[in-house]
LOVEX-845759 format. One line per field, with one value per atom (N, C-alpha, C): atom name; residue number from 1; x, y, z. Coordinates in steps of 0.2 Angstrom, whole numbers, plus 5000, padded with zeros to 4 digits. Atoms other than C-alpha are relative to their C-alpha. Layout:
// residues N
site CA_... .
pos NUM_... .
x X_... .
y Y_... .
z Z_... .
This chain:
// residues 322
site N_CA_C_N_CA_C_N_CA_C_N_CA_C_N_CA_C_N_CA_C_N_CA_C_N_CA_C_N_CA_C_N_CA_C_N_CA_C_N_CA_C_N_CA_C_N_CA_C_N_CA_C_N_CA_C_N_CA_C_N_CA_C_N_CA_C_N_CA_C_N_CA_C_N_CA_C_N_CA_C_N_CA_C_N_CA_C_N_CA_C_N_CA_C_N_CA_C_N_CA_C_N_CA_C_N_CA_C_N_CA_C_N_CA_C_N_CA_C_N_CA_C_N_CA_C_N_CA_C_N_CA_C_N_CA_C_N_CA_C_N_CA_C_N_CA_C_N_CA_C_N_CA_C_N_CA_C_N_CA_C_N_CA_C_N_CA_C_N_CA_C_N_CA_C_N_CA_C_N_CA_C_N_CA_C_N_CA_C_N_CA_C_N_CA_C_N_CA_C_N_CA_C_N_CA_C_N_CA_C_N_CA_C_N_CA_C_N_CA_C_N_CA_C_N_CA_C_N_CA_C_N_CA_C_N_CA_C_N_CA_C_N_CA_C_N_CA_C_N_CA_C_N_CA_C_N_CA_C_N_CA_C_N_CA_C_N_CA_C_N_CA_C_N_CA_C_N_CA_C_N_CA_C_N_CA_C_N_CA_C_N_CA_C_N_CA_C_N_CA_C_N_CA_C_N_CA_C_N_CA_C_N_CA_C_N_CA_C_N_CA_C_N_CA_C_N_CA_C_N_CA_C_N_CA_C_N_CA_C_N_CA_C_N_CA_C_N_CA_C_N_CA_C_N_CA_C_N_CA_C_N_CA_C_N_CA_C_N_CA_C_N_CA_C_N_CA_C_N_CA_C_N_CA_C_N_CA_C_N_CA_C_N_CA_C_N_CA_C_N_CA_C_N_CA_C_N_CA_C_N_CA_C_N_CA_C_N_CA_C_N_CA_C_N_CA_C_N_CA_C_N_CA_C_N_CA_C_N_CA_C_N_CA_C_N_CA_C_N_CA_C_N_CA_C_N_CA_C_N_CA_C_N_CA_C_N_CA_C_N_CA_C_N_CA_C_N_CA_C_N_CA_C_N_CA_C_N_CA_C_N_CA_C_N_CA_C_N_CA_C_N_CA_C_N_CA_C_N_CA_C_N_CA_C_N_CA_C_N_CA_C_N_CA_C_N_CA_C_N_CA_C_N_CA_C_N_CA_C_N_CA_C_N_CA_C_N_CA_C_N_CA_C_N_CA_C_N_CA_C_N_CA_C_N_CA_C_N_CA_C_N_CA_C_N_CA_C_N_CA_C_N_CA_C_N_CA_C_N_CA_C_N_CA_C_N_CA_C_N_CA_C_N_CA_C_N_CA_C_N_CA_C_N_CA_C_N_CA_C_N_CA_C_N_CA_C_N_CA_C_N_CA_C_N_CA_C_N_CA_C_N_CA_C_N_CA_C_N_CA_C_N_CA_C_N_CA_C_N_CA_C_N_CA_C_N_CA_C_N_CA_C_N_CA_C_N_CA_C_N_CA_C_N_CA_C_N_CA_C_N_CA_C_N_CA_C_N_CA_C_N_CA_C_N_CA_C_N_CA_C_N_CA_C_N_CA_C_N_CA_C_N_CA_C_N_CA_C_N_CA_C_N_CA_C_N_CA_C_N_CA_C_N_CA_C_N_CA_C_N_CA_C_N_CA_C_N_CA_C_N_CA_C_N_CA_C_N_CA_C_N_CA_C_N_CA_C_N_CA_C_N_CA_C_N_CA_C_N_CA_C_N_CA_C_N_CA_C_N_CA_C_N_CA_C_N_CA_C_N_CA_C_N_CA_C_N_CA_C_N_CA_C_N_CA_C_N_CA_C_N_CA_C_N_CA_C_N_CA_C_N_CA_C_N_CA_C_N_CA_C_N_CA_C_N_CA_C_N_CA_C_N_CA_C_N_CA_C_N_CA_C_N_CA_C_N_CA_C_N_CA_C_N_CA_C_N_CA_C_N_CA_C_N_CA_C_N_CA_C_N_CA_C_N_CA_C_N_CA_C_N_CA_C_N_CA_C_N_CA_C_N_CA_C_N_CA_C_N_CA_C_N_CA_C_N_CA_C_N_CA_C_N_CA_C_N_CA_C_N_CA_C_N_CA_C_N_CA_C_N_CA_C_N_CA_C_N_CA_C_N_CA_C_N_CA_C_N_CA_C_N_CA_C_N_CA_C_N_CA_C_N_CA_C_N_CA_C_N_CA_C_N_CA_C_N_CA_C_N_CA_C_N_CA_C_N_CA_C_N_CA_C_N_CA_C_N_CA_C_N_CA_C_N_CA_C_N_CA_C_N_CA_C_N_CA_C_N_CA_C_N_CA_C_N_CA_C_N_CA_C_N_CA_C_N_CA_C_N_CA_C_N_CA_C_N_CA_C_N_CA_C_N_CA_C_N_CA_C_N_CA_C_N_CA_C_N_CA_C_N_CA_C_N_CA_C_N_CA_C_N_CA_C_N_CA_C_N_CA_C_N_CA_C_N_CA_C .
pos 1_1_1_2_2_2_3_3_3_4_4_4_5_5_5_6_6_6_7_7_7_8_8_8_9_9_9_10_10_10_11_11_11_12_12_12_13_13_13_14_14_14_15_15_15_16_16_16_17_17_17_18_18_18_19_19_19_20_20_20_21_21_21_22_22_22_23_23_23_24_24_24_25_25_25_26_26_26_27_27_27_28_28_28_29_29_29_30_30_30_31_31_31_32_32_32_33_33_33_34_34_34_35_35_35_36_36_36_37_37_37_38_38_38_39_39_39_40_40_40_41_41_41_42_42_42_43_43_43_44_44_44_45_45_45_46_46_46_47_47_47_48_48_48_49_49_49_50_50_50_51_51_51_52_52_52_53_53_53_54_54_54_55_55_55_56_56_56_57_57_57_58_58_58_59_59_59_60_60_60_61_61_61_62_62_62_63_63_63_64_64_64_65_65_65_66_66_66_67_67_67_68_68_68_69_69_69_70_70_70_71_71_71_72_72_72_73_73_73_74_74_74_75_75_75_76_76_76_77_77_77_78_78_78_79_79_79_80_80_80_81_81_81_82_82_82_83_83_83_84_84_84_85_85_85_86_86_86_87_87_87_88_88_88_89_89_89_90_90_90_91_91_91_92_92_92_93_93_93_94_94_94_95_95_95_96_96_96_97_97_97_98_98_98_99_99_99_100_100_100_101_101_101_102_102_102_103_103_103_104_104_104_105_105_105_106_106_106_107_107_107_108_108_108_109_109_109_110_110_110_111_111_111_112_112_112_113_113_113_114_114_114_115_115_115_116_116_116_117_117_117_118_118_118_119_119_119_120_120_120_121_121_121_122_122_122_123_123_123_124_124_124_125_125_125_126_126_126_127_127_127_128_128_128_129_129_129_130_130_130_131_131_131_132_132_132_133_133_133_134_134_134_135_135_135_136_136_136_137_137_137_138_138_138_139_139_139_140_140_140_141_141_141_142_142_142_143_143_143_144_144_144_145_145_145_146_146_146_147_147_147_148_148_148_149_149_149_150_150_150_151_151_151_152_152_152_153_153_153_154_154_154_155_155_155_156_156_156_157_157_157_158_158_158_159_159_159_160_160_160_161_161_161_162_162_162_163_163_163_164_164_164_165_165_165_166_166_166_167_167_167_168_168_168_169_169_169_170_170_170_171_171_171_172_172_172_173_173_173_174_174_174_175_175_175_176_176_176_177_177_177_178_178_178_179_179_179_180_180_180_181_181_181_182_182_182_183_183_183_184_184_184_185_185_185_186_186_186_187_187_187_188_188_188_189_189_189_190_190_190_191_191_191_192_192_192_193_193_193_194_194_194_195_195_195_196_196_196_197_197_197_198_198_198_199_199_199_200_200_200_201_201_201_202_202_202_203_203_203_204_204_204_205_205_205_206_206_206_207_207_207_208_208_208_209_209_209_210_210_210_211_211_211_212_212_212_213_213_213_214_214_214_215_215_215_216_216_216_217_217_217_218_218_218_219_219_219_220_220_220_221_221_221_222_222_222_223_223_223_224_224_224_225_225_225_226_226_226_227_227_227_228_228_228_229_229_229_230_230_230_231_231_231_232_232_232_233_233_233_234_234_234_235_235_235_236_236_236_237_237_237_238_238_238_239_239_239_240_240_240_241_241_241_242_242_242_243_243_243_244_244_244_245_245_245_246_246_246_247_247_247_248_248_248_249_249_249_250_250_250_251_251_251_252_252_252_253_253_253_254_254_254_255_255_255_256_256_256_257_257_257_258_258_258_259_259_259_260_260_260_261_261_261_262_262_262_263_263_263_264_264_264_265_265_265_266_266_266_267_267_267_268_268_268_269_269_269_270_270_270_271_271_271_272_272_272_273_273_273_274_274_274_275_275_275_276_276_276_277_277_277_278_278_278_279_279_279_280_280_280_281_281_281_282_282_282_283_283_283_284_284_284_285_285_285_286_286_286_287_287_287_288_288_288_289_289_289_290_290_290_291_291_291_292_292_292_293_293_293_294_294_294_295_295_295_296_296_296_297_297_297_298_298_298_299_299_299_300_300_300_301_301_301_302_302_302_303_303_303_304_304_304_305_305_305_306_306_306_307_307_307_308_308_308_309_309_309_310_310_310_311_311_311_312_312_312_313_313_313_314_314_314_315_315_315_316_316_316_317_317_317_318_318_318_319_319_319_320_320_320_321_321_321_322_322_322 .
x 5003_5022_5006_4995_5031_4999_4999_5037_5001_5000_5033_5004_4998_5043_4997_5004_5033_5002_4999_5035_4994_5005_5026_4993_5007_5011_4997_5003_5009_5002_4998_5016_5006_4995_5026_5006_4994_5044_5003_4997_5049_4998_5000_5048_5006_4994_5061_5000_4999_5068_5005_4996_5075_4997_5002_5074_4997_5003_5064_4998_5003_5058_4995_5006_5041_4997_5003_5034_4993_5007_5015_4998_5003_5008_5004_4995_5024_5003_4996_5036_4996_5004_5025_5005_4995_5040_5003_4997_5050_5007_4993_5067_5001_4998_5072_5007_4993_5089_5002_4998_5097_5008_4993_5115_5002_4998_5126_4999_5000_5126_4993_5007_5107_4996_5003_5104_4997_5003_5092_5001_4999_5098_4994_5007_5080_4997_5004_5075_5002_4999_5073_4996_5005_5066_4993_5007_5047_4997_5003_5045_4996_5004_5033_5003_4998_5037_4995_5006_5023_4999_5002_5016_4992_5007_4999_4995_5006_4983_5002_4999_4992_5002_4998_4997_5008_4992_5016_5002_4997_5023_5000_5000_5025_5004_4996_5035_5007_4993_5054_5002_4998_5060_5007_4993_5078_5003_4996_5091_5007_4993_5107_5004_4995_5122_5005_4996_5133_5006_4995_5150_5003_4998_5154_4996_5004_5140_4999_5001_5139_4993_5007_5121_4997_5004_5109_4993_5006_5095_4994_5005_5078_4995_5004_5067_4995_5005_5051_4994_5006_5034_4996_5005_5021_4994_5006_5004_4997_5003_4998_5004_4995_5013_4997_5003_5005_4994_5006_4989_5002_4997_5000_5003_4997_5007_4995_5005_4990_4996_5003_4981_4993_5007_4963_4999_5000_4960_4993_5007_4944_4998_5002_4934_5001_4999_4936_4994_5005_4927_4997_5002_4924_5006_4995_4933_5002_4998_4933_4997_5003_4930_4996_5005_4914_4998_5002_4910_4993_5007_4892_4999_5002_4888_5003_4998_4893_5008_4993_4911_5004_4996_4917_4999_5001_4910_5004_4996_4919_5007_4993_4935_5002_4999_4933_5001_4999_4931_5007_4994_4947_5007_4994_4959_5000_5000_4962_5008_4993_4979_5000_4999_4983_5002_4999_4982_4997_5003_4972_4992_5007_4954_4996_5005_4939_4994_5006_4926_4994_5006_4909_4995_5004_4901_4999_5001_4893_5001_4999_4897_4994_5006_4880_5000_4998_4888_5000_5000_4884_5002_4997_4893_4999_4999_4893_5006_4994_4911_5004_4996_4921_5008_4993_4940_5004_4995_4954_5003_4997_4961_5007_4993_4975_5003_4997_4976_5002_4999_4983_4994_5005_4971_5000_5000_4977_4998_5002_4975_4993_5007_4958_4996_5004_4951_5001_4999_4958_4996_5003_4951_4992_5007_4934_4997_5002_4933_5000_5000_4938_4993_5006_4922_4994_5006_4911_5003_4998_4922_5003_4998_4929_5008_4993_4947_5001_4998_4956_5003_4997_4959_5004_4996_4973_5004_4996_4980_5001_4999_4987_4997_5004_4976_5004_4996_4986_4995_5004_4977_5004_4996_4982_5003_4997_4985_5004_4997_4993_4998_5002_4986_4998_5002_4979_5000_5000_4979_4993_5007_4962_5000_5001_4957_4992_5007_4941_4999_5001_4933_4997_5003_4930_5000_5001_4925_5006_4994_4939_4999_5000_4943_5001_4999_4942_5004_4995_4956_5001_4998_4959_4995_5005_4943_5000_4999_4942_5007_4993_4960_5004_4997_4970_5008_4992_4988_5003_4996_4998_5005_4994_5012_4997_5003_5000_4999_5000_4999_5007_4993_5014_5002_4998_5020_5006_4995_5034_4997_5002_5030_5004_4997_5036_4994_5005_5024_5002_4997_5027_4994_5005_5017_5005_4995_5026_4996_5004_5020_5005_4995_5035_4998_5002_5025_4998_5002_5021_4992_5007_5004_4999_5001_5007_5004_4996_5012_4999_5000_5017_5001_5000_5013_5002_4998_5022_4999_5002_5015_5003_4998_5016_5003_4998_5025_5007_4993_5041_5000_4999_5046_4993_5006_5032_4993_5006_5020_4999_5001_5022_4994_5006_5006_5002_4998_5007_4993_5006_4994_5002_4998_4995_4994_5005_4987_5002_4999_4985_4996_5003_4981_4998_5002_4971_5003_4997_4975_4997_5003_4964_5003_4997_4974_4996_5004_4961_5003_4997_4968_4995_5004_4961_5004_4996_4966_4998_5001_4961_5004_4995_4974_4997_5003_4970_5006_4994_4988_5005_4996_4998_5006_4995_5014_5005_4995_5027_4998_5002_5016_5000_5000_5016_5006_4995_5027_4999_5001_5030_5005_4996_5036_4998_5001_5037_5000_5001_5031_5000_4999_5036_4997_5003_5026_5000_4999_5033_4995_5005_5020_4993_5007_5005_4995_5005_4989_4997_5003_4979_4997_5003_4968_5005_4995_4982_5005_4996_4993_4997_5004_4980_5000_5001_4978_5007_4994_4996_5003_4998_5000_4997_5004_4987_5003_4997_4994_5007_4993_5012_4999_5001_5005_4998_5002_4997_5006_4994_5014_5004_4996_5021_4997_5003_5008_5003_4998_5011_4995_5004_5005_5002_4999_5003_5000_5000_5008_5003_4998_5011_5004_4997_5023_5000_5001_5018_5003_4997_5027_4996_5004_5014_5004_4996_5024_4996_5004_5011_4992_5007_4993_4997_5003_4981_4998_5002_4977_5005_4996_4983_4997_5003_4981_5002_4999_4979_5000_5000_4981_4993_5007_4965_4996_5003_4961_5000_4999_4957_5002_4996_4968_5000_4999_4968_5006_4994_4985_5001_4999_4989_5006_4994_5005_4997_5002_5000_5005_4995_5016_4999_5000_5014_4993_5007_4995_4998_5001_4997_4995_5005_4982_4998_5002_4978_4995_5005_4963_5000_5000_4967_5001_4999_4969_5007_4993_4985_5001_4998_4994_5006_4994_5010_5001_4999_5014_5007_4993_5032_5000_4999_5034_5007_4993_5051_5001_4998_5058_5007_4993_5075_5001_4998_5083_4993_5006_5066_4994_5005_5056_4997_5003_5043_4997_5003_5039_4996_5004_5027_5000_5000_5027_4995_5005_5013_5001_5000_5012_4992_5007_4995_5001_5000_4991_5000_5000_4995_4994_5005_4983_5003_4997_4986_4997 .
y 5000_4914_4996_5004_4900_5002_4999_4904_4993_5006_4890_5000_5001_4885_4994_5005_4876_5000_5000_4870_5004_4996_4879_4998_5003_4867_5001_4999_4872_4995_5005_4856_5002_4998_4860_4997_5003_4857_5000_4999_4864_5006_4994_4877_5004_4997_4890_5006_4995_4902_5005_4995_4916_5007_4993_4935_5002_4998_4944_5007_4993_4961_5001_5000_4963_5007_4993_4979_4999_5000_4980_5007_4993_4995_5005_4996_5003_4996_5004_4991_4993_5006_4976_4994_5006_4964_4998_5003_4954_4998_5003_4949_4996_5005_4934_4999_5000_4933_4993_5006_4916_5000_5001_4913_4994_5006_4901_4994_5006_4890_4997_5003_4889_4999_5000_4888_4993_5007_4874_5000_5001_4868_4998_5002_4862_5007_4994_4881_5001_4998_4885_5006_4995_4899_4997_5002_4898_4997_5002_4891_5005_4995_4899_5000_4999_4906_5005_4996_4912_4998_5002_4913_4999_5002_4904_5005_4995_4915_5007_4993_4931_5002_4997_4942_4999_5000_4939_4994_5006_4929_5002_4999_4927_4995_5005_4918_5002_4998_4917_5001_4998_4925_5002_4998_4930_4997_5003_4921_5003_4997_4931_4998_5002_4924_5006_4995_4937_4998_5003_4931_5005_4995_4948_5000_5000_4946_4993_5007_4927_4998_5001_4928_4998_5001_4921_5004_4996_4933_4997_5002_4927_5006_4994_4940_4998_5001_4941_5005_4996_4950_4996_5003_4948_4998_5001_4942_5006_4993_4960_5003_4998_4963_4998_5002_4952_5003_4996_4962_5006_4994_4977_4999_5002_4968_4998_5002_4965_5007_4993_4980_4999_5000_4984_5004_4997_4987_5001_4999_4995_4995_5004_4983_5003_4998_4984_5005_4995_5000_5004_4996_5007_5004_4996_5021_4998_5002_5014_4993_5006_4997_5002_4998_4999_4994_5006_4986_5002_4999_4984_4993_5006_4971_5000_5001_4964_5001_4999_4969_4994_5006_4951_4997_5002_4947_5004_4996_4962_4998_5003_4956_4994_5006_4939_5000_4999_4945_5003_4997_4955_4996_5003_4944_4993_5006_4930_4998_5002_4923_4993_5007_4905_5000_5000_4901_5005_4994_4916_4998_5002_4912_5006_4996_4924_4997_5004_4917_5002_4999_4915_5004_4997_4923_5008_4993_4940_5005_4995_4956_5003_4996_4963_5007_4993_4979_5000_5000_4983_5007_4993_4997_5000_4999_5004_5004_4996_5009_5000_4999_5016_5001_5000_5012_5004_4996_5023_4996_5004_5018_4997_5004_5005_5001_5000_5006_4993_5007_4991_4997_5004_4978_5003_4998_4983_5007_4993_5002_5000_4999_5000_4997_5003_4988_5004_4996_4998_5007_4994_5014_4999_5001_5006_4998_5002_4998_5006_4995_5014_5005_4996_5023_4997_5003_5011_4998_5001_5010_4992_5007_4992_5001_5001_4986_4993_5006_4972_4995_5005_4957_4994_5005_4945_4996_5004_4930_4993_5007_4913_4995_5005_4899_4993_5007_4882_4995_5006_4866_4994_5006_4848_4998_5002_4846_5006_4995_4863_5007_4994_4880_5005_4995_4896_5007_4993_4915_5002_4998_4921_5008_4993_4938_5002_4998_4947_5007_4993_4963_4999_5000_4966_5007_4994_4981_5003_4997_4993_5002_4998_4995_5008_4993_5012_5000_5000_5016_5007_4993_5032_5004_4997_5036_4997_5004_5022_4999_5001_5019_5005_4994_5035_4999_5001_5033_5007_4994_5047_4999_5001_5050_4996_5004_5042_4993_5007_5026_4997_5003_5014_5000_4999_5020_5004_4995_5028_5003_4997_5040_5006_4994_5053_5004_4995_5068_5005_4995_5079_5004_4995_5095_5004_4997_5100_5004_4995_5116_5003_4998_5117_4998_5003_5109_5006_4995_5118_5001_4998_5127_5003_4998_5132_4996_5004_5120_5002_4998_5126_4993_5006_5111_5002_4998_5111_4993_5005_5100_5000_5001_5098_5007_4994_5111_5002_4997_5121_5007_4993_5138_5003_4996_5151_4996_5004_5137_4995_5005_5126_5001_5000_5121_5001_4998_5129_5000_5000_5125_5001_4998_5133_4996_5003_5122_5003_4997_5129_4996_5003_5122_5005_4996_5130_4998_5002_5129_4993_5007_5113_4995_5005_5105_4998_5001_5106_5003_4998_5107_5003_4997_5119_5004_4995_5132_5007_4993_5146_5001_4999_5154_5003_4997_5158_5001_4998_5159_5004_4995_5174_5002_4997_5183_4995_5004_5175_4993_5007_5160_4996_5004_5155_4997_5004_5141_4996_5002_5136_4995_5005_5121_4999_5001_5115_4992_5006_5099_4999_5001_5093_4993_5006_5081_5001_4999_5083_4996_5003_5079_4999_5001_5079_5006_4995_5088_5002_4996_5099_4995_5005_5085_4995_5005_5073_5004_4996_5087_5002_4998_5092_4994_5006_5074_4998_5002_5070_5005_4994_5087_4999_5001_5084_4995_5006_5067_5002_4998_5075_5005_4995_5090_4997_5003_5079_4997_5002_5072_5006_4994_5090_5004_4996_5097_4999_5001_5101_4995_5005_5088_4999_5002_5081_4992_5007_5063_4997_5004_5050_4994_5006_5036_4997_5002_5025_4993_5007_5010_4999_5001_5003_4994_5005_4994_4995_5005_4987_5002_4999_4985_4993_5006_4971_5000_4999_4977_4998_5001_4970_5004_4995_4984_4998_5003_4981_5006_4995_4991_5002_4998_5001_5002_4998_5003_5007_4992_5021_5001_4999_5027_5008_4993_5044_5000_4999_5049_5007_4994_5064_5001_4998_5073_5006_4995_5083_5006_4994_5093_5005_4996_5100_5002_5000_5098_4997_5003_5089_4994_5005_5077_4998_5003_5065_4995_5005_5054_4997_5003_5043_4993_5007_5025_4999_5003_5015_4998_5002_5014_4996_5004_5005_4997_5005_4991_4997_5004_4985_4995_5005_4969_4997_5003_4963_4995_5005_4948_5001_4999_4951_4996_5004_4938_4997_5003_4930_5004_4995_4946_5003_4997_4952_5007_4993_4971_5002_4997_4981_5007_4993_4999_5002_4998_5008_5007_4994_5023_5002_4998_5033_5005_4996_5042_5008_4993_5061_5004_4995_5075_5005_4995_5087_5007 .
z 5007_5075_4995_5004_5065_4992_5007_5047_4996_5004_5035_4993_5006_5020_4996_5003_5007_4992_5007_4989_4996_5004_4975_5000_5000_4976_5007_4993_4995_5005_4995_5002_5005_4995_5018_5000_5000_5018_5008_4993_5036_5003_4996_5049_5000_5000_5047_5005_4994_5061_4998_5003_5050_5002_4999_5053_4993_5006_5040_5001_5001_5034_4995_5005_5026_4999_5001_5018_4997_5003_5015_4999_5002_5006_4997_5004_4999_4995_5005_4990_4999_5001_4994_4999_5001_4995_5007_4994_5008_4999_5000_5013_5006_4995_5023_5001_4999_5031_5003_4997_5033_5000_5000_5039_4997_5004_5030_5005_4996_5046_5001_5000_5046_4993_5007_5027_4999_5002_5021_4993_5008_5004_4996_5004_5000_4997_5003_4997_4993_5007_4979_4998_5003_4968_4999_5001_4967_5006_4994_4985_5003_4997_4996_5007_4993_5013_5003_4997_5025_5007_4993_5042_4999_5001_5042_5003_4997_5045_5000_5000_5041_4993_5007_5026_4999_5000_5030_4996_5004_5016_4993_5007_4998_4996_5004_4984_4999_5000_4984_4992_5007_4967_5000_5000_4972_5006_4995_4981_5000_5000_4985_5006_4995_4994_5000_4998_5002_5004_4996_5008_5005_4995_5016_5006_4994_5028_5003_4998_5029_5000_5000_5025_4992_5006_5011_5001_5000_5007_4995_5005_5000_4999_5001_4992_4995_5004_4983_5001_4999_4981_5006_4996_4995_4996_5004_4991_4998_5002_4991_4994_5006_4979_4993_5006_4966_4997_5002_4966_4997_5003_4962_4994_5007_4947_4995_5005_4939_4999_5002_4930_4997_5002_4927_4993_5007_4908_4998_5002_4901_4995_5005_4891_4993_5007_4872_4998_5002_4866_5005_4995_4883_5003_4997_4892_5006_4993_4909_5002_4998_4918_5006_4995_4928_5003_4997_4941_5004_4997_4948_5004_4997_4962_5007_4993_4979_5000_4999_4985_4998_5001_4985_4993_5007_4968_4995_5004_4961_5001_4999_4969_4996_5004_4962_4993_5007_4945_4998_5001_4946_5002_4998_4956_4997_5004_4943_5000_4999_4950_5003_4997_4953_5007_4993_4971_5004_4996_4976_5000_4999_4982_5003_4996_4986_5002_4998_4997_4997_5003_4990_5004_4996_5005_4998_5002_5001_5006_4994_5011_5001_4999_5008_4998_5002_5002_4992_5008_4983_4998_5003_4973_4993_5007_4956_5000_4999_4954_4993_5006_4940_5002_4998_4941_4995_5004_4935_4994_5006_4918_5002_5000_4919_5007_4993_4938_5002_4998_4947_5004_4997_4954_5007_4993_4971_5002_4999_4970_4998_5002_4961_5006_4995_4974_5007_4994_4989_4999_5001_4982_5000_5000_4979_5007_4994_4996_5005_4995_5005_4999_5001_4998_5004_4996_5008_5007_4993_5024_5001_5000_5019_4999_5002_5017_4997_5003_5008_5005_4995_5019_4996_5003_5013_5005_4995_5022_4997_5003_5018_5005_4997_5023_4999_5000_5027_5000_5000_5023_5001_4999_5025_4993_5007_5006_4997_5002_5004_5003_4998_5005_4995_5005_4996_5004_4997_4998_4999_5000_5003_5000_5001_4998_5000_4999_5003_5003_4997_5008_5007_4993_5027_5002_4998_5036_5004_4997_5041_5007_4993_5059_5001_4998_5068_5006_4994_5080_5001_4999_5089_5004_4996_5098_5007_4994_5111_5002_4999_5109_4996_5003_5105_5000_5001_5098_5001_4998_5106_5005_4995_5119_5005_4994_5132_4998_5002_5122_5000_5000_5122_4993_5007_5105_5000_5003_5096_4994_5007_5082_4998_5003_5071_4997_5002_5069_4996_5004_5054_4997_5003_5049_4995_5005_5033_4996_5004_5025_4995_5005_5013_4993_5006_4999_4995_5005_4982_5000_5000_4980_4993_5006_4962_4995_5004_4948_4993_5007_4931_4996_5003_4919_4992_5007_4902_4996_5004_4888_4993_5007_4869_4997_5003_4858_5002_4999_4857_5002_4999_4864_5001_4999_4863_4998_5002_4855_5005_4996_4870_5005_4996_4880_5007_4993_4897_5004_4996_4911_5007_4993_4928_5005_4995_4943_5006_4994_4960_5005_4994_4977_5005_4994_4991_5006_4994_5009_5003_4998_5011_4995_5004_4997_4994_5006_4983_4994_5006_4966_4995_5005_4953_4995_5004_4940_5002_4997_4951_5006_4995_4962_5006_4994_4980_5005_4995_4989_4996_5003_4985_5004_4997_4990_5003_4998_5001_5001_4999_5004_4994_5006_4986_4998_5002_4982_4993_5007_4964_4998_5003_4955_4993_5007_4937_4999_5003_4929_4993_5007_4912_4997_5003_4901_4992_5007_4883_4996_5005_4870_5003_4997_4882_4997_5001_4876_5006_4995_4887_5006_4995_4895_5004_4997_4898_5004_4996_4904_5007_4994_4917_5005_4996_4923_5003_4998_4924_5005_4995_4932_5007_4994_4945_5004_4996_4950_5003_4997_4952_5005_4995_4961_5007_4994_4974_5004_4997_4978_5003_4998_4981_5005_4996_4992_5007_4993_5010_5003_4997_5022_5007_4994_5039_5000_5000_5043_5007_4994_5057_4997_5000_5057_5007_4994_5071_5001_4998_5080_5007_4994_5092_5004_4996_5106_5004_4996_5117_4999_5002_5111_4999_5002_5109_4993_5006_5092_4994_5007_5075_4995_5005_5063_4993_5007_5044_4995_5006_5028_4999_5001_5026_5007_4994_5045_5001_4999_5050_5007_4994_5064_5001_4998_5073_5005_4996_5079_5002_4997_5090_5003_4997_5095_5005_4995_5111_5001_4999_5111_4994_5006_5093_4998_5001_5092_4993_5007_5075_5001_5000_5073_4993_5006_5059_5001_5000_5056_4992_5007_5040_5000_5001_5034_5001_5000_5037_4993_5007_5020_5000_5000_5025_5007_4994_5037_4999_5000_5041_5005_4995_5050_4999_5000_5055_5006_4995_5065_5000_4998_5073_5006_4995_5084_5004_4998_5086_5003_4998_5091_4994_5006_5079_5002_4999_5078_4994_5005_5068_5000_5001_5062_4995_5005_5053_4998_5003_5042_4998_5002_5041_4994_5006_5025_5003_4998_5027_4998_5002_5027_4996_5004_5013_5001 .
């Protein structure tokens, strides 16, 4: 898999043989490591670096020279990262942005970034979807597509005159039934069943002292959040969330968001060593640890791709069950 260096207009400069570390789904950025001996002085801020036909790449926005390591580090956002830096605003006079139509038509209306192209082909899947207020384009589209079993497909398409980033909706893959990821597969993984999370969150909003707004939120054993308590005694785990100045509705909304981060959870981090499958953000995977019995069926939310000494490795993180 050759990594291409290109000018901002997409004109190829050369093939580079550098190690890299690319994060998809979490920080959505990349780092390419070039030794002083292999450094190409033609590389500039704003140049593109990518592997054609994949999501692996982005725009160089940071060049750091470190004499203590003898390396120059190229950093920037991945193509997915640029979608995380655009936000969906409600139309003037409306509470929410509501989209109605074919999946790719909706994506095309929201992905307005130079160099990004959404194919005109229709998916045949129509939705009427209400986006969260001021969510990122990436989060909004991923949430919308998940409701119909689709995922966001992003890849750099190289052409004779340059190239472009293609973004479209495709059906999410299902892995774990015919191909089960467990000890019996050629994988390494961390299986975590964490029951140390909070199940009672005290939310503090506007006001001072005895006048302060206080809302208690509770989670049941399935992770559902409400204002009704169902877990008592030694099993009750309490935490506090503070949002000074928040009125009741806002306090409940922000408190719920924070609470979801504190819940008990099950998760898998998977490094697939030998498989014919290329997995993508949004694909549904079943992972099972036969030793502990921990089993999770969830979408992939994070993909780390590394090249070290010419060898490319991939690791995946499945969304945890709460």
